[in-house]
VEXPA-644781 format. One record per residue: x negated, y negated, z negated of N, C-alpha, C, O in turn; residue in three letters. Coordinates in nm, 4 decimals. Layout:
BEGIN
TIZA; nx; ny; nz; cax; cay; caz; cx; cy; cz; ox; oy; oz; res
TIZA; X; Y; Z; X; Y; Z; X; Y; Z; X; Y; Z; ALA
...
end
This chain:
BEGIN
TIZA; nx; ny; nz; cax; cay; caz; cx; cy; cz; ox; oy; oz; res
TIZA; -24.0991; 3.8280; -7.3234; -23.9926; 3.7505; -7.3983; -23.8958; 3.7340; -7.2983; -23.9044; 3.7006; -7.1802; ASP
TIZA; -23.7495; 3.7816; -7.4111; -23.6200; 3.7493; -7.3574; -23.5371; 3.6190; -7.3884; -23.4827; 3.5931; -7.4958; VAL
TIZA; -23.5377; 3.5511; -7.2880; -23.4778; 3.3942; -7.2686; -23.3364; 3.4302; -7.2112; -23.3189; 3.5053; -7.1152; GLN
TIZA; -23.2087; 3.3482; -7.3033; -23.1054; 3.3339; -7.2800; -23.0701; 3.2044; -7.2162; -23.1000; 3.1081; -7.2868; TYR
TIZA; -23.0141; 3.1747; -7.1006; -22.9824; 3.0412; -7.0230; -22.8201; 3.0703; -7.0010; -22.7766; 3.1621; -6.9317; THR
TIZA; -22.7609; 2.9995; -7.0544; -22.6048; 3.0282; -6.9994; -22.5989; 2.9113; -6.9067; -22.6365; 2.7992; -6.9409; TYR
TIZA; -22.5254; 2.9548; -6.7258; -22.5213; 2.9096; -6.6387; -22.4192; 2.9354; -6.6013; -22.4073; 3.0538; -6.5698; ILE
TIZA; -22.2441; 2.8112; -6.5768; -22.1283; 2.8452; -6.5042; -22.1323; 2.8703; -6.3991; -22.1879; 2.7756; -6.3435; ASP
TIZA; -22.1024; 2.9568; -6.3172; -22.1022; 2.9607; -6.1895; -21.9772; 3.0366; -6.1186; -21.9105; 3.1355; -6.1490; CYS
TIZA; -21.9762; 2.9405; -6.0049; -21.8860; 2.9725; -5.9249; -21.9284; 3.0803; -5.7988; -21.9925; 3.0291; -5.7070; ARG
TIZA; -21.8978; 3.2213; -5.7885; -21.9281; 3.2954; -5.7050; -21.9083; 3.2366; -5.5406; -21.7939; 3.2376; -5.4951; VAL
TIZA; -21.9920; 3.1993; -5.4770; -21.9644; 3.1425; -5.3760; -21.9971; 3.2433; -5.1666; -21.9285; 3.2340; -5.0648; THR
TIZA; -22.1241; 3.3211; -5.1930; -22.1646; 3.4017; -5.1399; -22.1078; 3.5413; -5.1108; -22.1123; 3.6227; -5.2031; GLY
TIZA; -22.0624; 3.5733; -5.0103; -21.9239; 3.6885; -4.9770; -22.0014; 3.7964; -5.0275; -21.9277; 3.8768; -5.0847; ALA
TIZA; -22.1369; 3.8344; -5.0292; -22.1648; 3.9639; -5.0650; -22.1924; 3.9827; -5.2103; -22.1855; 4.0937; -5.2630; GLU
TIZA; -22.2274; 3.8618; -5.2819; -22.2165; 3.8496; -5.4082; -22.0698; 3.8936; -5.4702; -22.0660; 3.9942; -5.5411; ALA
TIZA; -21.9556; 3.8230; -5.4454; -21.8425; 3.8358; -5.4447; -21.7714; 3.9643; -5.4568; -21.6740; 4.0078; -5.5183; ASP
TIZA; -21.8699; 4.0126; -5.3633; -21.7966; 4.1637; -5.3255; -21.8549; 4.2648; -5.4329; -21.8018; 4.3732; -5.4570; THR
TIZA; -21.9985; 4.2063; -5.5103; -22.0556; 4.2948; -5.5870; -21.9699; 4.2615; -5.7357; -21.9092; 4.3537; -5.7902; LEU
TIZA; -21.9704; 4.1180; -5.7978; -21.9132; 4.0925; -5.8826; -21.8039; 4.1725; -5.8445; -21.8125; 4.2950; -5.8522; ILE
TIZA; -21.6963; 4.1135; -5.8020; -21.5665; 4.2488; -5.8233; -21.5910; 4.3948; -5.8356; -21.5727; 4.4665; -5.9340; ARG
TIZA; -21.6260; 4.4189; -5.7433; -21.6945; 4.5927; -5.7649; -21.7107; 4.6525; -5.9165; -21.6747; 4.7578; -5.9692; HIS
TIZA; -21.8094; 4.4913; -5.9801; -21.8479; 4.5668; -6.0893; -21.8020; 4.4839; -6.2144; -21.8785; 4.4540; -6.3061; CYS
TIZA; -21.6615; 4.4478; -6.2086; -21.5864; 4.3463; -6.2955; -21.5816; 4.4234; -6.4390; -21.6189; 4.3716; -6.5442; ARG
TIZA; -21.5266; 4.5634; -6.4256; -21.5205; 4.6339; -6.5028; -21.6393; 4.6179; -6.6436; -21.6274; 4.5730; -6.7576; GLU
TIZA; -21.7388; 4.6716; -6.5767; -21.8588; 4.6750; -6.6624; -21.9175; 4.5206; -6.7108; -21.9559; 4.5075; -6.8270; GLU
TIZA; -21.9212; 4.4337; -6.6392; -21.9146; 4.2987; -6.7102; -21.8356; 4.2592; -6.8015; -21.8707; 4.1855; -6.8936; ILE
TIZA; -21.7220; 4.3036; -6.7856; -21.6382; 4.2215; -6.9004; -21.6447; 4.3112; -7.0497; -21.5970; 4.2776; -7.1581; ASN
TIZA; -21.7188; 4.4332; -7.0161; -21.7124; 4.5123; -7.1116; -21.8902; 4.5118; -7.2135; -21.9728; 4.4213; -7.2257; SER
TIZA; -21.8891; 4.6511; -7.2668; -22.0177; 4.6135; -7.3931; -22.1453; 4.6425; -7.2838; -22.2554; 4.5994; -7.3181; ASP
TIZA; -22.1375; 4.6940; -7.1899; -22.2537; 4.7604; -7.0852; -22.2865; 4.6118; -7.0395; -22.2151; 4.5146; -7.0148; ASP
TIZA; -22.4555; 4.6389; -7.0381; -22.5465; 4.6018; -7.0981; -22.5740; 4.5470; -6.8791; -22.6290; 4.6414; -6.8223; LYS
TIZA; -22.5511; 4.4548; -6.8032; -22.5539; 4.3990; -6.6739; -22.6475; 4.2686; -6.6595; -22.6387; 4.1517; -6.6970; VAL
TIZA; -22.7783; 4.3751; -6.5586; -22.9142; 4.2709; -6.5475; -22.8688; 4.2241; -6.4089; -22.8282; 4.3226; -6.3473; LEU
TIZA; -22.8640; 4.1637; -6.3693; -22.8436; 4.0568; -6.2154; -22.9633; 3.9564; -6.1833; -22.9896; 3.8624; -6.2583; VAL
TIZA; -23.0482; 3.9889; -6.0426; -23.1501; 3.9065; -5.9753; -23.0353; 3.8709; -5.9268; -22.9371; 3.9369; -5.8925; GLY
TIZA; -23.0668; 3.7132; -5.9276; -22.9407; 3.6398; -5.8434; -23.0484; 3.5158; -5.8111; -23.1607; 3.4969; -5.8578; PHE
TIZA; -22.9648; 3.4317; -5.7048; -23.0083; 3.2717; -5.6480; -22.8701; 3.1763; -5.6484; -22.7565; 3.1711; -5.6014; THR
TIZA; -22.9272; 3.1327; -5.7021; -22.8444; 3.0048; -5.7681; -22.8400; 2.8639; -5.6564; -22.9526; 2.8464; -5.6099; ILE
TIZA; -22.7565; 2.7807; -5.6138; -22.7972; 2.6684; -5.5434; -22.7150; 2.5572; -5.6081; -22.6601; 2.5865; -5.7144; GLY
TIZA; -22.6977; 2.4282; -5.5576; -22.6154; 2.2942; -5.6101; -22.6656; 2.2995; -5.7442; -22.6924; 2.1839; -5.7771; ASP
TIZA; -22.6909; 2.3800; -5.8368; -22.6907; 2.3239; -5.9860; -22.7058; 2.1624; -6.0422; -22.7991; 2.0889; -6.0099; ILE
TIZA; -22.6082; 2.1289; -6.1212; -22.5560; 2.0455; -6.2036; -22.5793; 2.0122; -6.3267; -22.6151; 2.0981; -6.4072; TRP
TIZA; -22.5668; 1.9120; -6.3543; -22.4881; 1.9071; -6.5494; -22.4008; 1.8571; -6.5395; -22.3654; 1.7651; -6.4658; ILE
TIZA; -22.3472; 1.9202; -6.6242; -22.2126; 1.8316; -6.6467; -22.1750; 1.8159; -6.8030; -22.1956; 1.9101; -6.8794; SER
TIZA; -22.1324; 1.7228; -6.8379; -22.1517; 1.6538; -6.9596; -22.0324; 1.6632; -7.0068; -21.9402; 1.6274; -6.9335; PRO
TIZA; -21.9958; 1.7263; -7.1745; -21.8894; 1.7216; -7.2564; -21.8949; 1.7010; -7.3747; -22.0087; 1.7182; -7.4184; PHE
TIZA; -21.8075; 1.6655; -7.4626; -21.8140; 1.6346; -7.5722; -21.7371; 1.7862; -7.6471; -21.6457; 1.8449; -7.5892; THR
TIZA; -21.7809; 1.8220; -7.7523; -21.7402; 1.9347; -7.8474; -21.6143; 1.8956; -7.8899; -21.6102; 1.7888; -7.9511; TYR
TIZA; -21.4802; 1.9732; -7.8675; -21.3628; 1.9773; -7.9541; -21.3646; 2.0207; -8.1028; -21.3072; 1.9595; -8.1929; GLN
TIZA; -21.4521; 2.1561; -8.1204; -21.4092; 2.1676; -8.2583; -21.5616; 2.3181; -8.2848; -21.6474; 2.3752; -8.2176; LYS
TIZA; -21.5111; 2.3162; -8.4186; -21.6403; 2.4109; -8.4641; -21.7359; 2.2401; -8.5486; -21.6868; 2.1299; -8.5732; GLY
TIZA; -21.9067; 2.3008; -8.5740; -21.9692; 2.2366; -8.6493; -22.0554; 2.1375; -8.5571; -22.1583; 2.0862; -8.6009; GLU
TIZA; -22.0055; 2.1116; -8.4194; -22.0695; 1.9997; -8.3344; -21.9554; 1.9507; -8.2796; -21.9539; 1.9354; -8.1574; LYS
TIZA; -21.8450; 1.9187; -8.3532; -21.7218; 1.8672; -8.2444; -21.7144; 1.7165; -8.2727; -21.7252; 1.6689; -8.3857; LYS
TIZA; -21.6999; 1.6629; -8.1882; -21.7309; 1.5299; -8.1399; -21.8755; 1.4835; -8.1024; -21.9057; 1.3643; -8.1086; GLY
TIZA; -21.9446; 1.5586; -8.0721; -22.1079; 1.5554; -8.0298; -22.0986; 1.5904; -7.9067; -22.0267; 1.6805; -7.8635; GLN
TIZA; -22.1898; 1.5026; -7.8290; -22.1878; 1.5184; -7.6509; -22.2611; 1.6873; -7.6304; -22.3125; 1.7496; -7.7232; PRO
TIZA; -22.2507; 1.7332; -7.4992; -22.3198; 1.8513; -7.5324; -22.3176; 1.8251; -7.3442; -22.2683; 1.7310; -7.2820; GLY
TIZA; -22.3875; 1.9424; -7.2942; -22.3792; 1.9736; -7.1858; -22.4025; 2.0854; -7.1017; -22.4934; 2.1625; -7.1328; ALA
TIZA; -22.3077; 2.1147; -6.9593; -22.3360; 2.2823; -6.9310; -22.4352; 2.2599; -6.8030; -22.4410; 2.1504; -6.7471; SER
TIZA; -22.5068; 2.3638; -6.7641; -22.5182; 2.4040; -6.6639; -22.4241; 2.4395; -6.5689; -22.3397; 2.5202; -6.6078; LEU
TIZA; -22.4157; 2.3987; -6.4487; -22.3212; 2.4685; -6.3376; -22.3983; 2.4698; -6.2129; -22.5045; 2.4135; -6.1860; LYS
TIZA; -22.2901; 2.5785; -6.1118; -22.3804; 2.5802; -5.9866; -22.3456; 2.6983; -5.9260; -22.3143; 2.7755; -6.0167; GLY
TIZA; -22.3350; 2.7515; -5.8203; -22.2880; 2.7937; -5.6832; -22.3634; 2.9474; -5.6885; -22.4515; 2.9608; -5.6036; ARG
TIZA; -22.3427; 3.0487; -5.7657; -22.4051; 3.1329; -5.7126; -22.4074; 3.2185; -5.5416; -22.3060; 3.2717; -5.4963; LEU
TIZA; -22.4987; 3.2170; -5.4906; -22.4882; 3.2188; -5.3304; -22.5538; 3.3751; -5.3272; -22.4905; 3.4391; -5.2432; LEU
TIZA; -22.6902; 3.4831; -5.4085; -22.6501; 3.6125; -5.3477; -22.7027; 3.6967; -5.4654; -22.7146; 3.6340; -5.5707; TYR
TIZA; -22.7325; 3.8119; -5.4671; -22.7665; 3.8690; -5.5320; -22.8345; 3.9834; -5.5206; -22.7660; 4.0827; -5.4960; ILE
TIZA; -22.9879; 4.0024; -5.5350; -23.0556; 4.0662; -5.5000; -23.1246; 4.2129; -5.5445; -23.1900; 4.3050; -5.4954; SER
TIZA; -23.0492; 4.1598; -5.7037; -23.0209; 4.3278; -5.7756; -22.9571; 4.3239; -5.8588; -22.9538; 4.2186; -5.9225; MET
TIZA; -22.8539; 4.4645; -5.9104; -22.7796; 4.4408; -5.9922; -22.8070; 4.6220; -6.0338; -22.7925; 4.7249; -5.9679; LEU
TIZA; -22.8680; 4.5845; -6.2235; -22.8284; 4.6715; -6.2992; -22.7399; 4.7094; -6.4248; -22.7237; 4.6265; -6.5144; ARG
TIZA; -22.6796; 4.8417; -6.4309; -22.6040; 4.8856; -6.5120; -22.6253; 4.9633; -6.5949; -22.6093; 5.0823; -6.5677; ILE
TIZA; -22.6790; 4.9148; -6.7558; -22.6962; 5.0324; -6.8665; -22.8199; 5.0097; -6.8136; -22.8004; 5.0872; -6.7200; ASN
TIZA; -22.9295; 4.9703; -6.7932; -23.1020; 5.0408; -6.7147; -23.1004; 5.0981; -6.5850; -23.2057; 5.0981; -6.5213; GLY
TIZA; -22.9448; 5.1723; -6.5104; -22.9463; 5.1957; -6.3838; -22.8990; 5.1247; -6.2961; -22.7778; 5.1029; -6.2939; GLU
TIZA; -23.0145; 5.0529; -6.1698; -22.9870; 5.0470; -6.0538; -22.9069; 5.0301; -5.9689; -22.9707; 5.0576; -5.8672; THR
TIZA; -22.7748; 4.9941; -5.9285; -22.6805; 5.0219; -5.8883; -22.6954; 4.9468; -5.7755; -22.5947; 4.9518; -5.7049; VAL
TIZA; -22.7752; 4.8853; -5.7362; -22.7570; 4.7856; -5.5951; -22.9007; 4.7116; -5.6052; -22.9246; 4.6415; -5.7034; PHE
TIZA; -22.9959; 4.7286; -5.5017; -23.0584; 4.6492; -5.4333; -23.0744; 4.5848; -5.3029; -23.0582; 4.6623; -5.2087; ARG
TIZA; -23.1017; 4.4642; -5.2725; -23.0968; 4.4288; -5.1569; -23.1707; 4.4164; -5.0517; -23.2572; 4.3302; -5.0674; ALA
TIZA; -23.1724; 4.4833; -4.9188; -23.3046; 4.4984; -4.8420; -23.3915; 4.3659; -4.8605; -23.3547; 4.2528; -4.8920; LEU
TIZA; -23.4924; 4.4054; -4.8369; -23.5803; 4.2671; -4.7337; -23.5514; 4.1797; -4.6801; -23.4918; 4.2046; -4.5754; PRO
TIZA; -23.5680; 4.0620; -4.7060; -23.5005; 3.9955; -4.6032; -23.5187; 4.0276; -4.4548; -23.4127; 4.0355; -4.3928; LYS
TIZA; -23.6414; 4.0498; -4.3781; -23.6279; 4.0325; -4.2575; -23.5597; 4.2285; -4.2156; -23.5103; 4.2754; -4.1130; ASP
TIZA; -23.5896; 4.2876; -4.3446; -23.4576; 4.3930; -4.2799; -23.3184; 4.3714; -4.2919; -23.2306; 4.3940; -4.2087; THR
TIZA; -23.3122; 4.3397; -4.3696; -23.1352; 4.2777; -4.3550; -23.0668; 4.1971; -4.3079; -22.9442; 4.1936; -4.2972; ALA
TIZA; -23.1354; 4.1352; -4.2804; -23.1011; 4.0552; -4.1173; -23.0708; 4.1535; -3.9848; -23.0021; 4.1107; -3.8920; GLU
TIZA; -23.1169; 4.2636; -3.9836; -23.1590; 4.3402; -3.8535; -22.9797; 4.4612; -3.8934; -22.9023; 4.5099; -3.8110; SER
TIZA; -22.9766; 4.4679; -4.0286; -22.9524; 4.5564; -4.0869; -22.7922; 4.5241; -4.1020; -22.7880; 4.4018; -4.1157; ALA
TIZA; -22.6217; 4.5898; -4.1071; -22.5279; 4.5946; -4.1073; -22.4644; 4.5090; -4.2567; -22.4956; 4.5308; -4.3737; SER
TIZA; -22.3950; 4.4371; -4.2173; -22.3409; 4.3639; -4.3774; -22.3061; 4.4346; -4.4545; -22.3065; 4.4005; -4.5728; SER
TIZA; -22.2625; 4.5611; -4.4139; -22.1728; 4.6767; -4.5298; -22.2299; 4.6660; -4.6664; -22.2996; 4.5645; -4.6646; ASP
TIZA; -22.2344; 4.7158; -4.7730; -22.2838; 4.7227; -4.9325; -22.2809; 4.8033; -4.9559; -22.1691; 4.8545; -4.9601; ILE
TIZA; -22.3882; 4.8782; -4.9884; -22.4015; 5.0271; -5.0068; -22.4278; 5.0595; -5.1523; -22.5489; 5.0623; -5.1741; ASP
TIZA; -22.3539; 5.0847; -5.2585; -22.3682; 5.1074; -5.3924; -22.3766; 5.2434; -5.4496; -22.2889; 5.3218; -5.4132; MET
TIZA; -22.4630; 5.2841; -5.5295; -22.4949; 5.3927; -5.5821; -22.3742; 5.4563; -5.6916; -22.3884; 5.5240; -5.7935; ASP
TIZA; -22.2556; 5.4057; -5.6262; -22.1118; 5.4391; -5.7884; -22.0359; 5.4482; -5.6963; -22.0433; 5.4099; -5.5795; ARG
TIZA; -21.9434; 5.5129; -5.7650; -21.7924; 5.5870; -5.7252; -21.7081; 5.4211; -5.7092; -21.7517; 5.3287; -5.7779; SER
TIZA; -21.6058; 5.4006; -5.6286; -21.5130; 5.2925; -5.6091; -21.4557; 5.2457; -5.7501; -21.4334; 5.3266; -5.8401; GLU
TIZA; -21.4332; 5.1051; -5.7626; -21.3595; 5.0806; -5.8916; -21.2623; 5.1343; -5.9397; -21.2255; 5.2141; -5.8534; PRO
TIZA; -21.1772; 5.1431; -6.0491; -21.1044; 5.2100; -6.1349; -20.9855; 5.0641; -6.0596; -20.8689; 5.0537; -6.0977; ALA
end
């Protein structure tokens, strides 16, 4: 069963930032983007709804720092998979994606 949880993330990992920037067009389109990731420093940010049927009611959003991306799929095609931790430490830090450069 699929569950959706919305988390407002600031991308702070250098490799994660590069991957997100590389796939920006797909993320902002109707493409299906699936990401395996690690988030750190999760916190709750309270707010008050400003409009809609919940106007004036309290709410909360989850926030965190996106640190690491382990896998990235676009429309069912795996375009990035991180090396296992022990292999990744000895490999170069270059990102190898099976995709063309962004437009």
